C-alpha positions in Angstrom: -8.8 -35.7 -14.7 -5.6 -34.8 -16.6 -5.0 -31.2 -17.1 -3.1 -29.9 -20.1 -1.9 -26.6 -21.4 -4.8 -26.6 -23.9 -7.2 -26.3 -21.0 -5.5 -23.2 -19.9 -5.4 -21.9 -23.5 -9.1 -22.3 -23.9 -9.7 -20.1 -20.8 -7.8 -17.2 -22.3 -9.7 -14.3 -23.9 -9.2 -13.9 -27.6 -6.2 -11.9 -28.8 -8.2 -8.8 -29.8 -9.8 -8.6 -26.3 -6.4 -9.1 -24.7 -4.9 -6.2 -26.7 -7.8 -4.0 -25.8 -7.5 -5.0 -22.1 -3.7 -4.4 -22.1 -4.3 -0.9 -23.7 -6.9 -0.1 -21.1 -4.6 -1.1 -18.2 -1.8 0.8 -19.9 -3.8 4.0 -20.1 -4.9 3.6 -16.5 -1.3 3.0 -15.5 -0.5 6.7 -15.4 -0.8 8.7 -12.2 -2.3 11.8 -13.8 -5.0 9.8 -15.6 -5.8 7.8 -12.5 -6.3 11.1 -10.7 -8.8 12.2 -13.4 -10.6 8.8 -13.2 -10.8 9.0 -9.4 -12.2 12.5 -9.6 -14.8 11.5 -12.2 -15.8 8.5 -10.1 -17.3 11.1 -7.8 -19.2 13.1 -10.4 -19.0 14.4 -13.9 -16.9 17.5 -14.4 -15.7 20.1 -16.9 -12.0 20.3 -17.9 -11.4 23.4 -15.8 -12.8 21.7 -12.7 -10.7 18.6 -13.3 -7.6 20.7 -13.8 -8.1 22.5 -10.5 -9.0 19.2 -8.7 -5.9 17.3 -9.9 -3.5 20.2 -10.0 -2.7 20.1 -13.7 -3.0 22.6 -16.5 -6.0 22.7 -18.8 -4.0 21.5 -21.7 -2.5 18.6 -19.8 -6.0 17.5 -18.6 -7.4 17.8 -22.1 -4.5 15.7 -23.4 -5.1 13.0 -20.8 -8.8 13.0 -21.4 -8.2 12.4 -25.1 -6.3 9.3 -24.2 -9.0 8.1 -21.8 -11.7 8.8 -24.4 -9.9 6.8 -27.0 -10.2 3.7 -24.9 -13.7 4.5 -23.7 -12.7 5.0 -20.1 -14.4 8.5 -20.1 -17.0 10.0 -22.3 -17.9 13.6 -23.1 -21.4 15.2 -22.9 -22.0 18.5 -24.7 -24.3 21.0 -23.0 -24.3 24.1 -25.2 -20.7 25.3 -25.3 -19.8 23.3 -22.2 -18.4 19.8 -22.4 -18.9 17.6 -19.3 -16.8 14.5 -18.8 -17.8 11.3 -16.9 -16.7 7.8 -16.6 -17.9 5.7 -19.6 -19.8 3.3 -17.4 -20.0 1.8 -13.9 -17.3 -0.9 -14.9 -14.6 1.8 -14.9 -15.6 2.9 -11.3 -15.7 -0.8 -10.3 -12.1 -1.3 -11.7 -10.9 1.7 -9.7 -12.7 0.6 -6.5 -11.4 -3.0 -6.8 -7.8 -1.8 -7.4 -8.0 0.4 -4.4 -9.3 -2.5 -2.3 -6.5 -4.7 -3.6 -3.8 -2.3 -2.6 -5.4 -1.7 0.8 -4.7 -5.4 1.6 -0.9 -5.0 1.6 
């Protein structure tokens, strides 16, 4: 069977999906945001808990959560006046876990 570049091209996700994927990897490519994601992979938390856990100010954590929310990496849940944050879904936890497994094979 002859293989051509068109076979490879057909295997590529569409351009919109590739842009979204690149944006997602980009947002996850920041150490502070990865700390937040790692903390949230354990359990949902409030901003003040996250700030203490990752050693950042409340405003810095809020700023990073905003970026993570924009790409549906995390999601908020309101309980009265309290906002709880969690990972958007299990896929985010799986990405983190797979990446950590990957780097442990060095």
